[in-house]
C-alpha positions, 0 to 999 in steps of 0.5 A, spaced: 320 515 511 325 509 512 328 504 507 324 498 506 328 494 507 327 495 514 320 496 515 320 488 511 326 485 513 323 477 512 322 480 504 329 484 503 332 477 507 328 473 502 331 477 496 337 478 497 336 470 499 334 468 491 335 475 487 343 475 484 347 480 488 348 483 480 341 482 478 339 487 485 345 491 482 342 492 476 334 494 479 338 500 483 341 503 477 335 501 472 331 505 478 336 511 478 336 512 472 329 512 471 328 517 477 333 521 475 330 522 468 327 529 466 321 530 469 315 532 463 308 532 465 304 530 460 308 523 460 309 523 468 302 524 469 300 519 463 304 513 466 300 514 472 294 514 470 296 507 465 298 505 472 292 506 476 288 505 470 291 497 470 289 497 477 285 489 479 286 488 472 280 494 470 284 496 463 283 489 460 277 487 462 274 494 458 280 492 453 276 484 453 270 488 452 272 492 446 274 486 442 267 483 444 264 488 441 269 488 434 268 481 434 274 478 437 270 474 441 275 467 441 281 472 442 278 476 448 276 471 453 283 468 451 286 474 453 281 475 460 282 468 462 290 469 462 289 475 465 286 472 470 290 466 471 297 470 470 294 475 476 292 470 481 299 466 480 304 473 481 300 475 487 298 469 490 303 465 489 309 467 486 309 473 492 309 470 497 314 465 496 319 470 494 317 477 496 322 482 497 322 490 498 318 494 493 323 501 490 324 508 495 318 511 495 321 518 497 326 517 492 320 517 486 319 525 483 313 527 486 310 528 480 310 521 479 308 519 485 302 514 485 296 517 491 296 510 494 302 505 494 302 498 494 304 495 501 304 487 498 311 484 496 315 486 490 316 480 486 313 480 481 309 485 478 302 483 478 301 488 473 306 486 468 304 479 469 297 481 468 299 485 461 303 480 458 298 474 459 292 478 455 296 481 450 300 475 448 293 471 449 290 476 444 295 475 440 294 467 439 288 467 437 288 475 433 295 476 432 293 483 428 289 484 434 295 482 439 299 487 434 295 493 437 294 491 444 302 489 445 304 496 446 299 498 451 301 492 455 308 494 454 306 501 457 303 499 462 309 494 465 314 500 464 309 505 467 311 500 474 317 502 474 316 509 472 312 510 478 317 507 483 312 500 485 316 496 482 324 494 481 326 492 473 327 484 476 320 484 478 317 486 471 321 482 467 318 476 472 311 479 472 311 479 463 315 472 464 309 468 467 304 472 463 307 470 457 308 463 459 301 462 463 298 465 456 302 460 452 300 454 456 294 456 455 294 455 448 297 447 449 291 446 454 286 449 449 289 450 442 287 457 439 283 455 432 281 459 426 275 462 427 269 458 422 262 462 420 257 457 419 252 457 414 247 452 415 241 455 418 235 453 415 233 460 415 239 463 412 239 458 406 238 463 399 240 461 393 243 466 389 243 466 381 250 468 378 249 474 373 253 475 367 256 481 367 262 484 363 268 481 364 274 486 363 281 483 363 287 487 363 281 493 366 279 498 360 274 501 362 274 500 369 275 506 375 278 503 383 277 508 387 282 508 393 281 510 400 287 511 403 285 511 410 281 505 411 283 499 413 289 503 417 287 500 424 289 492 421 296 490 417 294 488 411 298 488 404 299 495 399 294 492 394 297 497 389 302 492 386 297 487 385 291 491 382 297 494 377 300 487 375 292 485 374 289 491 372 294 495 367 289 498 364 284 501 370 284 508 372 286 508 379 285 514 383 286 515 390 283 520 394 287 527 396 286 529 403 279 531 403 277 529 397 270 524 397 268 518 393 263 521 390 266 527 387 272 523 384 266 518 380 262 524 378 268 527 375 270 521 371 262 519 369 262 527 365 269 525 361 269 523 354 269 516 356 266 514 363 267 508 366 264 502 365 265 498 372 265 503 378 271 500 384 273 503 390 279 499 395 276 500 401 272 498 408 264 497 408 263 505 408 267 506 402 264 500 400 257 503 400 257 509 398 260 507 391 255 503 391 251 508 391 253 511 385 253 504 382 246 504 383 245 512 381 250 511 374 247 504 373 254 501 373 258 494 376 259 495 382 268 492 384 268 490 391 276 491 393 276 489 400 280 494 404 277 495 410 277 493 418 271 488 417 268 488 410 262 485 412 259 485 405 265 483 401 265 477 405 258 476 405 259 476 397 264 472 398 270 476 396 276 474 401 281 478 398 283 483 392 285 477 388 278 475 389 275 480 386 280 481 380 278 474 378 271 475 379 272 482 374 276 477 368 271 472 368 264 476 368 261 473 374 257 477 379 251 476 383 245 482 384 245 483 391 239 486 395 240 493 398 236 497 402 234 505 402 235 509 408 231 516 407 231 521 412 229 529 411 229 528 404 236 524 403 237 518 401 243 513 402 244 505 400 245 500 406 249 494 404 249 490 411 245 494 417 243 501 419 242 503 427 240 508 432 242 507 439 248 506 442 253 503 437 252 510 433 254 513 441 260 508 441 262 510 434 262 517 436 265 517 442 271 512 438 271 517 432 273 523 437 279 519 439 281 515 433 287 521 431 290 521 438 289 514 441 288 511 434 281 505 432 283 500 438 285 504 444 280 510 442 275 503 442 277 501 449 276 509 451 269 509 448 266 502 450 267 505 457 264 512 456 258 507 454 258 503 460 258 508 464 254 513 460 249 509 455 242 512 456 236 509 452 232 514 447 225 514 446 222 511 439 215 510 435 214 504 431 208 503 428 204 507 433 207 504 438 212 509 444 218 505 446 224 506 450 230 502 448 237 501 447 238 500 440 236 498 433 239 494 427 235 494 421 239 488 417 239 487 409 235 481 409 234 475 414 240 475 420 242 469 425 237 468 429 238 471 437 243 477 435 242 484 436 248 488 433 246 485 425 253 488 423 255 483 417 249 481 412 248 473 411 245 473 405 245 477 399 237 475 395 233 476 401 227 481 399 226 483 407 229 487 412 231 484 419 229 488 424 232 488 432 229 491 437 233 491 444 228 495 449 231 498 455 229 492 461 236 490 462 243 494 464 247 498 460 252 493 461 248 488 458 246 492 452 254 494 451 255 486 451 249 485 446 253 490 440 258 483 440 256 480 433 260 474 433 257 466 434 262 464 439 262 471 442 255 471 444 256 463 447 261 465 452 256 471 454 251 467 454 254 462 458 255 468 464 248 471 463 251 478 460 247 478 454 240 481 455 234 476 455 230 474 449 224 477 452 228 484 451 229 483 445 224 484 438 225 482 431 220 484 425 221 482 419 218 488 413 220 490 406 220 497 409 219 501 416 218 508 419 223 509 425 221 516 428 226 518 434 225 523 439 233 526 441 231 528 448 237 530 452 242 531 446 241 523 446 240 519 439 244 525 436 248 520 431 245 514 427 250 509 423 249 505 416 255 500 415 259 503 420 259 510 417 257 514 422 251 521 420 249 526 424 241 527 424 237 532 421 233 537 425 228 535 429 220 537 427 216 541 430 214 535 435 221 534 437 223 528 432 225 526 427 224 520 421 228 514 419 224 510 413 228 504 411 226 500 405 229 494 402 230 494 394 230 487 392 237 484 387 238 492 384 246 492 386 250 488 380 256 486 383 263 481 381 263 476 385 265 469 386 260 463 383 261 461 390 257 466 392 251 464 389 251 457 393 252 461 400 248 468 399 
């Protein structure tokens, strides 16, 4: 293959005129060093695949869809919009003005080469512009999500050097364009904190506060800490706060493979069993402790330490300090819960239980969490669901239905929402069941997993949400759902973000999930403000 400069004399001329000589020397030096670096099959293949995945912004559209499903709607919208504008600016304007030949194809080690190399001008790197714009846009709305996306964006930018598609100056220029577009977008449309609306008349319930034992100092309190909770977000270590404010509490950090149930049962069998059961963790940990609190007739202290903390937020507990304030004041509420039963086994549900594509998504993410982390694992899981998700067959009250998903929320939830993952009330004595019938596309079914108001508004505007006619709403005190897990589908069900494997099917090839509301059963410490919003 001849030199790129001979194949593109006009582009080479433009680059020579625009780029200082020292930049061109640096580009060639970096290019030679990367090409001469030791090849490692796993690394080379990874960068090659990552570079291809980012073609035409595909990786960032999937990442945006994942953020939507996880409730980061504004971050997803700003990231995708910034990416689209930066990509257009780089490819349609800057490349035409500055041009420039690409690195020499034959100097790239064979194992790193792309199957098809781009023939457009080199400056700037559109992949780098898109990656930087998406990561910056996300970070402007959600620094935590941006911290997760940034390493992926950096890897995409570097991959263009590793596969020999760009010079260093192309990548730096692309990153500058991407960051600039996102920052300018913030000036035009400032980022703002997401606020939960609480003025829905249907959700207006007043919860009377109840008096609970005031436990200043923490004597008689057991706190189980789940070290694996909330690792997907940046969170301050709660132990100094707990030690300073509750010096008399027994703090039990779970060992590897130790369960909350084992720790609590051991404490309750001791000479001085705890009077209060506390847990630091996410919704899954809190729901397991709630089940034990009900069993042993103890009030619950929920210390928010997970990714979303849906139940704690519904109870007005936005920090570890807020929970301890309520404990010291002896203030709480009697929260309704749900009891989910299958094959003779009962589970306490605090927010919602579900079957269908959401448990499949959680299972796909869990398989990749150890290797990719929660967020990147979620990106891959979203892609798999968009490609492979299948509807399931169920029966409700004798009706045979084919559905994408079923969510049963504890208490009435936001109208028009399918994925009712966070409860909106504390005292409501009904289940709010949302059935998404399998009439629309797989894309609409995955988009319906979004649970933020701003997210749903955007998706509805671009017609990605299923129509209202596809969503059936049932309010009831108890529901029984027979599931027919054909062809390996409906293998899992989920509650409070936790995955459960289905039981064995009966002679008819089905299993049954029964869910009933248990009004005001759980005594939980909560600020007095929760009584006005619950």
